[in-house]
Backbone as CSV, one residue per row, in Angstrom:
resi,resn,N_x,N_y,N_z,CA_x,CA_y,CA_z,C_x,C_y,C_z
1,MET,28.791,15.871,-1.950,30.094,15.410,-2.375,29.971,13.969,-2.865
2,ARG,30.842,13.622,-3.793,30.892,12.245,-4.298,31.960,11.476,-3.540
3,PHE,31.594,10.275,-3.120,32.514,9.422,-2.385,32.623,8.083,-3.100
4,VAL,33.845,7.607,-3.316,34.048,6.269,-3.884,33.758,5.276,-2.772
5,VAL,32.860,4.327,-3.049,32.487,3.343,-2.026,32.871,1.917,-2.413
6,GLY,33.437,1.752,-3.608,33.852,0.418,-4.026,33.894,0.300,-5.526
7,THR,34.046,-0.952,-5.978,34.043,-1.240,-7.406,32.872,-2.161,-7.722
8,THR,32.522,-2.207,-8.991,31.385,-3.036,-9.400,31.626,-4.514,-9.107
9,SER,32.886,-4.955,-9.133,33.170,-6.364,-8.856,32.964,-6.715,-7.375
10,GLU,32.932,-5.708,-6.506,32.722,-5.946,-5.074,31.250,-6.197,-4.728
11,ILE,30.339,-5.746,-5.587,28.913,-5.878,-5.280,28.216,-6.550,-6.466
12,PRO,28.195,-7.876,-6.508,27.530,-8.573,-7.612,26.003,-8.394,-7.547
13,PRO,25.308,-8.676,-8.641,23.844,-8.545,-8.640,23.203,-9.315,-7.485
14,GLY,22.257,-8.651,-6.828,21.551,-9.258,-5.705,22.264,-9.112,-4.379
15,GLU,23.389,-8.406,-4.366,24.178,-8.256,-3.147,24.232,-6.797,-2.711
16,ARG,24.902,-6.567,-1.579,25.032,-5.229,-1.013,26.378,-5.058,-0.353
17,LYS,26.716,-3.809,-0.116,27.912,-3.469,0.650,27.505,-2.323,1.571
18,ILE,27.839,-2.443,2.850,27.516,-1.390,3.809,28.792,-0.587,4.057
19,VAL,28.685,0.733,3.866,29.834,1.624,3.980,29.488,2.780,4.916
20,THR,30.519,3.474,5.376,30.309,4.698,6.143,30.790,5.862,5.292
21,VAL,29.881,6.805,5.042,30.169,7.965,4.219,29.718,9.208,4.974
22,ALA,30.625,10.146,5.169,30.328,11.411,5.849,29.604,11.162,7.180
23,GLY,30.066,10.138,7.903,29.483,9.828,9.205,28.162,9.085,9.157
24,ARG,27.719,8.685,7.965,26.450,7.960,7.809,26.723,6.536,7.359
25,SER,26.012,5.579,7.950,26.081,4.199,7.490,25.092,4.063,6.337
26,ILE,25.587,3.595,5.181,24.793,3.528,3.952,24.964,2.153,3.336
27,GLY,23.862,1.583,2.858,23.903,0.322,2.126,23.855,0.604,0.637
28,VAL,24.779,0.017,-0.119,24.806,0.153,-1.577,24.407,-1.203,-2.150
29,PHE,23.393,-1.221,-3.012,22.799,-2.454,-3.523,22.931,-2.545,-5.036
30,ASN,23.155,-3.755,-5.538,23.164,-4.016,-6.972,21.887,-4.786,-7.297
31,VAL,20.964,-4.120,-7.984,19.708,-4.746,-8.409,19.780,-4.903,-9.923
32,GLU,20.152,-6.107,-10.349,20.263,-6.446,-11.774,21.113,-5.446,-12.551
33,GLY,22.278,-5.081,-11.976,23.216,-4.199,-12.664,23.007,-2.710,-12.419
34,GLN,21.954,-2.349,-11.718,21.709,-0.957,-11.341,22.041,-0.808,-9.859
35,TYR,22.666,0.291,-9.507,23.102,0.492,-8.126,22.219,1.520,-7.428
36,TYR,21.893,1.212,-6.172,21.047,2.068,-5.340,21.679,2.162,-3.958
37,ALA,21.453,3.282,-3.281,22.018,3.460,-1.947,20.934,3.999,-1.018
38,ILE,20.837,3.386,0.170,19.880,3.837,1.182,20.571,3.914,2.540
39,ARG,19.997,4.709,3.402,20.522,4.857,4.759,20.359,3.544,5.508
40,ASN,21.368,3.154,6.248,21.333,1.905,7.013,20.685,2.150,8.379
41,ARG,19.484,2.680,8.334,18.746,2.953,9.574,17.258,2.863,9.261
42,CYS,16.591,1.915,9.889,15.159,1.767,9.674,14.447,2.975,10.289
43,PRO,13.604,3.674,9.517,12.911,4.836,10.068,11.838,4.459,11.093
44,HIS,11.528,3.180,11.194,10.517,2.733,12.154,11.054,2.822,13.576
45,GLN,12.206,2.139,13.832,12.775,2.189,15.173,14.299,2.190,15.193
46,GLY,14.918,2.527,14.066,16.357,2.742,14.044,17.253,1.532,13.892
47,ALA,16.716,0.358,13.619,17.545,-0.843,13.455,18.434,-0.714,12.217
48,PRO,19.531,-1.487,12.140,20.402,-1.452,10.956,19.707,-2.129,9.762
49,LEU,18.937,-1.367,9.044,18.069,-1.863,7.970,18.813,-2.670,6.910
50,CYS,19.970,-2.201,6.483,20.668,-2.821,5.362,21.255,-4.186,5.685
51,GLU,21.175,-4.614,6.933,21.614,-5.961,7.303,20.479,-6.976,7.129
52,GLY,19.295,-6.507,6.778,18.134,-7.382,6.652,18.166,-8.276,5.430
53,LYS,17.148,-9.125,5.330,17.023,-10.080,4.222,16.590,-9.357,2.960
54,LEU,17.254,-9.677,1.857,16.896,-9.156,0.537,16.066,-10.195,-0.188
55,TRP,15.000,-9.750,-0.826,14.209,-10.687,-1.620,13.454,-9.989,-2.711
56,GLY,12.860,-10.781,-3.570,12.028,-10.268,-4.649,10.587,-10.241,-4.181
57,SER,9.678,-10.322,-5.126,8.267,-10.306,-4.762,7.581,-11.571,-5.263
58,LEU,6.552,-11.962,-4.543,5.782,-13.146,-4.876,4.444,-12.697,-5.428
59,ARG,4.088,-13.193,-6.589,2.811,-12.845,-7.226,1.990,-14.113,-7.400
60,ALA,0.682,-13.959,-7.296,-0.217,-15.101,-7.488,-1.453,-14.639,-8.247
61,ASP,-1.672,-15.211,-9.435,-2.873,-14.898,-10.209,-4.087,-15.633,-9.660
62,LYS,-3.831,-16.796,-9.063,-4.905,-17.594,-8.485,-4.302,-18.470,-7.398
63,PRO,-5.094,-18.968,-6.480,-4.559,-19.819,-5.413,-3.780,-21.004,-5.976
64,GLY,-2.611,-21.240,-5.410,-1.794,-22.376,-5.825,-0.892,-22.109,-7.007
65,SER,-0.991,-20.933,-7.621,-0.164,-20.587,-8.770,0.674,-19.363,-8.408
66,PHE,1.970,-19.589,-8.147,2.835,-18.517,-7.678,3.970,-18.264,-8.657
67,GLN,4.351,-17.001,-8.778,5.513,-16.616,-9.560,6.390,-15.747,-8.659
68,TYR,7.657,-16.124,-8.550,8.591,-15.373,-7.722,9.476,-14.526,-8.620
69,ASP,9.486,-13.225,-8.378,10.359,-12.304,-9.088,11.580,-12.101,-8.198
70,GLY,12.678,-12.729,-8.533,13.850,-12.759,-7.669,14.820,-11.611,-7.854
71,THR,14.348,-10.414,-8.168,15.250,-9.288,-8.410,15.919,-8.763,-7.146
72,LYS,15.497,-9.198,-5.992,16.074,-8.790,-4.705,16.113,-7.275,-4.558
73,GLU,14.967,-6.642,-4.741,14.891,-5.192,-4.580,14.128,-4.788,-3.320
74,ILE,13.697,-5.768,-2.533,12.994,-5.496,-1.275,13.908,-5.911,-0.123
75,ILE,14.036,-5.028,0.869,14.816,-5.372,2.059,13.885,-5.347,3.257
76,ALA,14.023,-6.348,4.102,13.192,-6.443,5.308,14.051,-6.090,6.516
77,CYS,13.539,-5.210,7.343,14.244,-4.795,8.548,14.466,-6.003,9.457
78,ILE,15.674,-6.103,10.021,15.999,-7.244,10.884,15.262,-7.187,12.211
79,SER,14.736,-6.027,12.556,14.085,-5.885,13.854,12.604,-6.249,13.824
80,HIS,11.839,-5.653,12.920,10.391,-5.881,12.908,9.850,-6.373,11.571
81,GLY,10.724,-6.560,10.572,10.268,-7.102,9.297,9.633,-6.091,8.353
82,TRP,9.667,-4.802,8.680,9.137,-3.808,7.740,9.892,-3.948,6.428
83,GLU,9.183,-3.841,5.302,9.784,-4.032,3.987,9.919,-2.700,3.263
84,PHE,11.079,-2.505,2.612,11.374,-1.272,1.903,11.933,-1.587,0.526
85,SER,11.644,-0.730,-0.444,12.252,-0.833,-1.759,13.642,-0.213,-1.688
86,VAL,14.671,-0.939,-2.124,16.004,-0.356,-2.138,16.133,0.659,-3.272
87,LYS,15.201,0.628,-4.230,15.237,1.586,-5.340,14.714,2.962,-4.927
88,THR,13.673,2.985,-4.110,13.015,4.261,-3.787,13.048,4.616,-2.306
89,GLY,13.306,3.635,-1.450,13.261,3.863,-0.009,11.870,3.740,0.579
90,GLN,10.854,3.576,-0.251,9.461,3.509,0.202,9.189,2.204,0.941
91,SER,8.475,2.313,2.058,8.055,1.091,2.758,6.819,0.549,2.047
92,TRP,6.695,-0.767,2.058,5.551,-1.441,1.442,5.011,-2.450,2.438
93,CYS,3.714,-2.634,2.412,3.133,-3.613,3.324,1.915,-4.250,2.673
94,ASP,1.572,-5.404,3.184,0.370,-6.111,2.770,-0.674,-5.834,3.835
95,PRO,-1.717,-5.047,3.497,-2.685,-4.672,4.534,-3.364,-5.875,5.191
96,GLN,-3.396,-7.016,4.525,-4.007,-8.200,5.119,-3.206,-8.706,6.305
97,ARG,-1.874,-8.432,6.304,-1.019,-8.894,7.396,-0.935,-7.881,8.536
98,LEU,-1.492,-6.693,8.342,-1.348,-5.644,9.348,-2.571,-5.476,10.235
99,ARG,-3.523,-6.314,10.090,-4.722,-6.166,10.908,-5.261,-7.537,11.280
100,VAL,-6.127,-7.537,12.230,-6.786,-8.760,12.652,-8.034,-8.924,11.800
101,ARG,-8.290,-10.117,11.344,-9.488,-10.367,10.560,-10.701,-10.256,11.459
102,ARG,-11.759,-9.623,10.979,-12.958,-9.474,11.791,-14.106,-10.243,11.155
103,TYR,-15.068,-10.586,11.975,-16.217,-11.356,11.529,-17.481,-10.681,12.055
104,ASP,-18.509,-10.673,11.220,-19.808,-10.176,11.672,-20.490,-11.274,12.475
105,VAL,-21.161,-10.873,13.529,-21.879,-11.826,14.370,-23.318,-11.365,14.485
106,GLU,-24.238,-12.295,14.264,-25.665,-12.018,14.421,-26.261,-13.062,15.359
107,LEU,-27.246,-12.668,16.129,-27.947,-13.613,16.994,-29.250,-13.999,16.311
108,GLU,-29.481,-15.316,16.268,-30.700,-15.806,15.645,-31.160,-17.027,16.423
109,ASP,-32.343,-16.984,16.936,-32.907,-18.087,17.709,-31.969,-18.540,18.822
110,GLY,-31.320,-17.591,19.470,-30.465,-17.928,20.598,-29.131,-18.541,20.225
111,LYS,-28.791,-18.646,18.939,-27.508,-19.203,18.507,-26.700,-18.101,17.823
112,ALA,-25.420,-18.146,18.004,-24.551,-17.182,17.326,-24.150,-17.748,15.969
113,LEU,-24.325,-16.957,14.941,-23.903,-17.341,13.595,-22.806,-16.377,13.162
114,ALA,-21.740,-16.876,12.633,-20.631,-16.015,12.205,-20.482,-16.103,10.697
115,ASP,-20.377,-14.948,10.074,-20.105,-14.858,8.642,-18.853,-14.019,8.452
116,GLU,-17.985,-14.493,7.586,-16.787,-13.711,7.306,-17.170,-12.459,6.540
117,SER,-16.547,-11.364,6.903,-16.711,-10.133,6.130,-15.846,-10.239,4.901
118,PRO,-16.317,-9.731,3.783,-15.436,-9.741,2.613,-14.224,-8.852,2.874
119,GLU,-13.081,-9.295,2.390,-11.855,-8.519,2.577,-11.930,-7.256,1.728
120,PRO,-11.510,-6.122,2.282,-11.498,-4.916,1.472,-10.445,-5.051,0.378
121,SER,-10.756,-4.589,-0.811,-9.799,-4.706,-1.903,-8.922,-3.472,-1.939
122,ALA,-7.634,-3.717,-2.018,-6.685,-2.609,-2.102,-6.627,-2.127,-3.540
123,GLN,-6.555,-0.828,-3.723,-6.427,-0.287,-5.059,-5.049,-0.627,-5.590
124,ALA,-4.979,-1.012,-6.843,-3.706,-1.402,-7.432,-2.800,-0.186,-7.566
125,ASP,-1.585,-0.305,-7.054,-0.584,0.746,-7.167,0.445,0.261,-8.176
126,PRO,0.630,0.978,-9.289,1.570,0.502,-10.311,3.013,0.411,-9.824
127,GLU,3.360,1.106,-8.737,4.719,1.047,-8.191,4.892,-0.119,-7.218
128,ALA,3.811,-0.769,-6.818,3.878,-1.821,-5.807,4.735,-2.985,-6.298
129,PRO,5.584,-3.529,-5.433,6.420,-4.663,-5.831,5.625,-5.925,-6.105
130,ALA,4.423,-6.032,-5.542,3.550,-7.178,-5.791,2.102,-6.710,-5.668
131,PRO,1.191,-7.349,-6.365,-0.218,-6.955,-6.277,-0.729,-7.010,-4.844
132,GLY,-1.544,-6.031,-4.473,-2.141,-6.008,-3.148,-1.321,-5.263,-2.119
133,MET,-0.062,-4.979,-2.426,0.763,-4.249,-1.467,0.469,-2.750,-1.590
134,VAL,0.527,-2.065,-0.459,0.275,-0.631,-0.428,1.464,0.072,0.218
135,LYS,1.593,1.361,-0.070,2.678,2.130,0.519,2.509,2.179,2.024
136,GLY,3.591,1.928,2.719,3.596,2.010,4.166,3.891,3.433,4.606
137,PRO,3.961,3.645,5.899,4.116,4.996,6.421,5.547,5.520,6.429
138,TYR,6.540,4.699,6.095,7.925,5.116,6.237,8.645,5.186,4.899
139,VAL,9.630,6.077,4.838,10.500,6.183,3.672,11.927,6.314,4.185
140,VAL,12.819,5.483,3.649,14.226,5.509,4.014,14.923,6.558,3.147
141,GLU,15.886,7.261,3.722,16.662,8.235,2.966,17.443,7.515,1.876
142,THR,17.391,8.046,0.654,18.110,7.458,-0.478,19.213,8.410,-0.932
143,TYR,20.186,7.874,-1.661,21.310,8.661,-2.146,21.523,8.351,-3.618
144,SER,21.991,9.338,-4.374,22.321,9.135,-5.786,23.576,8.282,-5.881
145,VAL,23.596,7.422,-6.903,24.738,6.549,-7.142,25.173,6.725,-8.589
146,ALA,26.474,6.773,-8.813,27.030,6.843,-10.164,28.102,5.772,-10.288
147,VAL,28.242,5.238,-11.504,29.294,4.260,-11.786,30.131,4.812,-12.927
148,GLU,31.433,4.941,-12.681,32.371,5.409,-13.704,33.635,4.568,-13.619
149,ASP,34.052,4.017,-14.748,35.285,3.229,-14.805,35.344,2.172,-13.708
150,ASP,34.264,1.443,-13.527,34.178,0.355,-12.554,34.163,0.830,-11.098
151,LYS,34.181,2.128,-10.869,34.099,2.650,-9.502,32.664,3.083,-9.216
152,ILE,32.218,2.795,-7.989,30.869,3.184,-7.569,31.000,4.395,-6.653
153,TYR,30.247,5.444,-6.995,30.246,6.685,-6.219,28.876,6.874,-5.594
154,VAL,28.847,7.344,-4.354,27.600,7.739,-3.690,27.690,9.244,-3.459
155,VAL,26.592,9.953,-3.750,26.546,11.402,-3.572,25.816,11.700,-2.271
156,VAL,26.502,12.394,-1.363,25.944,12.715,-0.053,26.072,14.217,0.175
157,ASP,24.989,14.853,0.600,25.061,16.261,0.991,25.822,16.357,2.299
158,VAL,26.831,17.195,2.318,27.625,17.414,3.512,27.340,18.830,3.977
159,VAL,27.029,18.989,5.247,26.679,20.297,5.784,27.886,20.900,6.481
160,ASP,28.251,22.084,6.042,29.304,22.866,6.684,28.586,23.899,7.543
161,ALA,28.842,23.903,8.827,28.112,24.765,9.754,28.134,26.225,9.331
162,GLY,29.195,26.668,8.670,29.288,28.067,8.290,28.617,28.399,6.979
163,ARG,28.437,27.388,6.093,27.921,27.697,4.752,26.630,26.975,4.388
164,GLY,26.172,26.042,5.168,24.954,25.319,4.822,25.256,24.127,3.932
165,PRO,24.202,23.491,3.337,24.400,22.278,2.530,25.257,22.538,1.307
166,THR,26.094,21.568,0.979,26.944,21.643,-0.202,26.816,20.323,-0.939
167,ARG,26.696,20.389,-2.268,26.680,19.176,-3.073,27.691,19.370,-4.199
168,ARG,28.684,18.496,-4.254,29.730,18.595,-5.274,29.802,17.295,-6.050
169,ALA,30.180,17.414,-7.310,30.352,16.219,-8.134,31.807,15.982,-8.427
């Protein structure tokens, strides 16, 4: 079913509105004039995901040279900081931040020598919000969004116990 959740003037670019539709808490986001809707529940541990910080991605071609893409299409969970795309619901992570750095140790003449192991290179994913990021293990439920005559609609499957899933426009 289609539910009116607001007007375009209520959700300016880079902002969100959290609504309840068919018993579900849903965040509706405006990413540069395009609207996206995701479930307001982090699949990691159930925190209210859509209340988290919105940001873009940081890219660096070389140390000390940074470019910030401020499209605000990444949301970070308020509980543990897991990052999700509001466009697709896919979790993204930087594998360098998810593990402890390890070092090789060799014994030579009774002294310990430590050499850093080279960091494993992540394969480039064209969908990644920033270079080096990889898909995480979680995906947030997403919903179709339509805009007609300044009204924003979210499409949610509603289950009728007697008839099964129904989707109406």
